[in-house]
N, C-alpha and C positions, 0 to 999 in steps of 0.2 A: 407495593415491593419497589425499593429504589432499584434504578437501572444500575447495571455495571459499569456502563459507559454513558455519559450524557451524548446526545447526538442530536443533529438535525435531520430532517427526512423529505425526502420529495418522492413523486410518483404515485403509485398506486397506493390506496389505504392497505392497512394489513389485511383486512378480511377481504380484499378483492384483489391482492397480489398474487401473480402466478409465477413471478420470479422475484429474486432478491440479489442485489448489487451492493456490496460494501465498499465503501471508498474511503482509504487512511490518508491523511494529510502529512505533509512533512514536518521534521525539526523546526520549532520556533514558530509556528504557525497554528490554526486551529479548523476546525471542519468547514468554515465557510470557503477557505480556499481551494476546496473542492467543487464549489456549486457550478463553475462553469462547465466542469467535465460531467456533472450530474445532469444538467440540463440537456447536454448532447446525447446521453445514455437513453433519458427520458423520452427524448423525441423519437429513437430509434425503436426502444422496448417500452412502450407504453404501459404494458401489463407488469413492469416490475416496480418495486419499492425500492428506493435509493436510500441506504442510510449512511451516514457521513458522522462517525464517533468523534468525539474530542478527545485527544491524547490526555491521559489521567493524571500526568503531572504537569505543574506550572514551570514553564522555562526558566532554568535556574542560571542563565546569562553567565557561562564561564568565560574568561579571559581566553583567547586564542591560544594561548601557551599551555592551558589545562587541556585543551582539546586532545583528544589522541587520534585513532584511525577516521572516526567520524570528525567532522570539522564543524565550526561555527558558519553557517552560510554566509556569504559575504554581504547580501540584503540585510542581516541581522548586525553587522558590524558598525552600521550606520544607525544611530538611534532615531535619526529622523524617520528611517524605513519600518519601525517597530510596528508591528501589529497590535491590535487591543487583544487583551488575553492571550498571549503567545502560550504554547502548549508544548511537551515533549514526551515521547512513549517513554525514555529511559535516559539515564545519565549517558553524556557522551566522553566520560573521561576513562574510558579503556584505550588500550594501545594496539590490541590484537581483535580479530573476530572472537576468537575464544572467550576474551573478556566481556564479549555481548552476549554469550551463548544462553547464560540462564536467564538474563533480562528478556531477552527474545522468547525462550521456551514458557516462561511463565506469562508472557503476554499473550502468546499464542493459545496458551489453555483458558485464560480468560476471555480472550477475543472468541474462541470458539464456543465457549458456554454461551456467550452472548448471541452468537449466531445461531447456535442452535435454538435457542428461545425464540428468534424472531423467525426463523424457518418453521418451527411447530406452530406459532402464532399463526402464520399464512397457510399451513397444510401442504407444504410442498416437499420436496426432496433435495438431497444435495446436489443432485445433476441439476437444479434450477437456480444455483447460486454461482455467482461470480465475485471475486475478491480482487481489489486494486490498490496500490498504495504508491505514494510518491516518496522518494528518499528515504528517511528513517522509517515512514509509513509504510514504504517499500518491503523492507526487510522484514516489518511485521506482518507483512500481507503474505509475503512467500513463505515464511516460518508457518503462517497461520494455516494456509492451504496445505503444506506439505505434513503438518502434523494432525490432520483431521483424521479420523478413523474412517470415513468414507470421502470419496473424491469428488470435488466440486466439478462444476462443469470448465471453469478456467481461472486463472491468475493472472495478474500483471504487474510486474515490477519495474517502475519507473525512475532511472539516476538512484540505483540502490546498490546496496551490498547482498554477497550470499556467499557462505563458505561451506554448505554442507552441513553434515549433521548425523550423529548415528541413530537417531529416533525417530529420523522422518519415514512416513507411512505411505503417503499417497503420491501420486504422480500426474495432477492435472496439466492438461495443456496450459503452455506458459507464454507470455509474451514479455519479452525485455526490451526496454526502450532506453535510449541514452544519447546522448549529444556530444559533439567534436569540440564545443566551445565551452564545455563543463568546467567552470574555475574551481570546483571542489574536487572533482576526481578526474584523473587521466583517463584518456581512452583506453591506455593499457590496464589500468584496473579495472576498466569495465569489460574488456577480453578476459580477464581473469574469471569475473563474476560468469561471463558467458561459460568460459570453459568449466566452471564449477557445476554449474546447471546443466551442461551437457553430460559431465560426469555422472550427475546424479541420475540422468536418465529421462529427464522429462521430454515431452513433445514441443519443442522448443522453436519460437517464432522470435526474431530480433527485427529491430526498427532502428535504424542510425540515422540523426540528424544532424549533418555537418555544424551547422550553425547555432545548435541549441546550447545555451548555458543551463545552468544547474536550476531547471524550472521546467513546468509544463508550457507548451505552446498550443495554439490553434492547432497545428499539424499533428502534436502528440497526443493530444485530446480526441481528436476527430480519430484517429488510428486506434486509438484505445477502444474508443466508444465503438466502432466498426467490429473490433476483434470481439468485444463482449457480446455485442448483438449476435454475430455468427455463431457464438457457442451456448447461448442461452435461449435464443429464439426458437420457437416450436419449429 
């Protein structure tokens, strides 16, 4: 049977895995962008299977003017920096968070079905699962975690957006990472995200990196790996 998402994996084999970590890449990239983080998590949680899905849609390369609340990342505006096989989780041509609500909800349902299958293959529970995403993948990660029927161990949203929702169900421990030099979103926008997460009522940790642009860094990846390891290790 064909998998719901193409993916790359690291760490423990499915029949040996005691933990499951899902890493979701950002807009215009693909799963290989998450390998540095995956390596850090594997080093800290060797009993975990790391799964990095590729977003399901090919990057549609909109013009900057066509973008809405979510922007074309600066690195993608220069074609010399284009990655091989860029992907997107959904179109960015919405103007407000509610415009993205259906796409995020649909993706969360699909991602949760995928995670359930991987969980059952490993014979583990939801408390053995961590979900993390960067940028567009971060939005998918947060909604995936919060829309699950049972609570996962933790979720990490890195440089992303969140606006709440009426159908959210669980409140796992949450880490939100953002940078002060982000060229895509202002610190004020990220503070709005933090306020929305606090309003939703999760056990929230935040990590601010003053010189971080719209990317992951060694510091943010290490902080993420430490957070995941604390929440899913025995």
